[in-house]
C-alpha positions in Angstrom: 59.2 123.3 -221.6 62.5 123.9 -223.4 66.0 123.8 -221.6 68.7 126.5 -221.7 71.6 124.9 -223.7 75.2 124.8 -221.9 77.5 127.6 -223.0 80.3 125.8 -224.9 82.2 125.7 -228.0 79.5 123.9 -230.1 76.8 126.5 -229.1 79.2 129.6 -229.9 80.4 127.8 -233.2 76.5 127.2 -234.1 75.8 131.1 -233.5 79.0 132.0 -235.5 78.5 129.8 -238.5 74.7 130.6 -238.9 75.6 134.3 -238.5 78.5 133.9 -241.0 76.1 132.2 -243.5 73.8 135.1 -243.2 76.4 137.6 -243.7 78.0 135.7 -246.7 74.5 135.6 -248.2 74.2 139.3 -247.9 77.6 140.2 -249.5 77.4 137.5 -252.2 75.8 140.1 -254.6 79.1 142.4 -254.0 81.1 139.4 -255.0 82.9 139.2 -251.6 84.2 136.3 -249.6 84.0 136.6 -245.8 87.9 137.1 -245.7 87.5 139.9 -247.9 84.8 141.4 -245.7 87.0 141.1 -242.6 89.9 142.8 -244.5 87.4 145.8 -245.6 86.5 146.0 -242.1 90.1 146.5 -241.0 90.7 149.0 -243.6 87.5 151.0 -242.9 89.4 153.0 -240.0 92.1 154.1 -242.6 95.2 152.9 -244.4 96.9 150.0 -242.9 100.5 148.5 -243.3 100.0 145.6 -245.6 102.0 143.5 -243.3 99.7 144.8 -240.3 96.5 144.1 -242.3 97.6 140.5 -243.2 98.3 139.9 -239.3 95.1 141.4 -238.3 93.0 139.1 -240.8 95.5 136.1 -239.9 94.9 136.5 -236.4 91.1 137.0 -236.7 90.2 134.3 -239.1 93.2 131.7 -237.8 94.3 131.2 -241.4 97.8 131.2 -242.8 99.5 134.4 -244.4 99.6 133.2 -248.0 95.6 132.8 -247.8 95.3 136.5 -246.5 97.8 138.0 -248.9 95.7 136.3 -251.7 92.6 138.1 -250.1 94.3 141.4 -250.4 95.4 140.5 -253.9 91.9 139.7 -255.0 90.7 143.3 -253.5 93.4 145.1 -255.6 92.6 143.2 -258.6 89.1 144.2 -258.0 89.8 147.8 -257.5 88.6 147.8 -254.1 91.9 148.5 -252.3 95.1 150.3 -253.5 98.6 149.3 -252.1 101.1 152.3 -252.2 104.1 153.8 -250.4 107.4 152.4 -249.6 106.4 150.7 -246.6 103.2 149.5 -248.6 99.9 150.7 -247.0 96.8 149.3 -248.3 93.8 151.7 -248.3 90.3 151.7 -249.6 89.8 153.3 -253.2 86.7 155.1 -253.9 85.0 151.7 -255.2 86.2 150.0 -252.0 84.6 153.0 -249.7 81.4 152.4 -251.4 81.7 148.6 -251.1 82.6 149.1 -247.5 79.5 151.2 -246.9 77.1 148.6 -248.5 79.1 145.7 -246.2 78.2 148.1 -243.2 74.7 148.5 -244.1 74.2 144.6 -244.6 75.9 144.0 -241.2 73.8 146.8 -239.3 70.6 145.1 -240.9 71.8 141.7 -239.7 72.7 143.1 -236.2 69.3 144.7 -235.8 67.4 141.6 -236.9 69.5 139.1 -234.7 70.2 141.0 -231.8 67.7 144.0 -231.6 65.2 142.6 -229.1 67.9 141.1 -226.6 67.8 143.1 -223.6 71.4 145.5 -223.2 72.3 143.7 -220.1 72.4 140.2 -221.7 74.2 141.6 -224.6 76.9 143.0 -222.5 77.1 139.9 -220.4 77.5 137.7 -223.5 80.1 140.0 -225.0 82.2 140.0 -221.6 82.0 136.0 -221.6 83.0 135.9 -225.4 85.6 138.1 -225.1 87.2 136.3 -222.3 86.8 132.9 -224.2 88.4 134.2 -226.9 91.5 135.6 -225.1 91.8 132.3 -223.5 91.8 130.6 -226.6 94.1 133.1 -228.2 96.5 132.8 -225.4 96.4 128.8 -225.8 96.8 129.3 -229.4 100.1 131.6 -228.6 101.3 129.0 -226.1 101.1 131.5 -223.1 98.5 130.0 -221.3 
């Protein structure tokens, strides 16, 4: 008889790191790091002002700005993104769109394998709880709790 684990940071972290490891394995043939995947996901919706992109990735990954600027520079050097305009905007190049499509396919496959047989109501409840936990943690990090 197995016991149901208590939902806490350790359980959430284990799920995150296991899933992240699978994603990193899936995108390794593309030569992408996890941070680059996060940046590409932001850019999938369209061009973003460079400062906004850096902020989005910084706040998502909880890393410092120089590390994210390096991620953007690596994507530029690889020809995956382009920076242009007076208030520099970052956008996917044709290579970037193709790369992002391959990332999206990898994520879709991974999502189907990991979540596909979990009932929708359980997924919705988990999403609500994790969203609330994330918001509370972000509020504490911002010093507003």
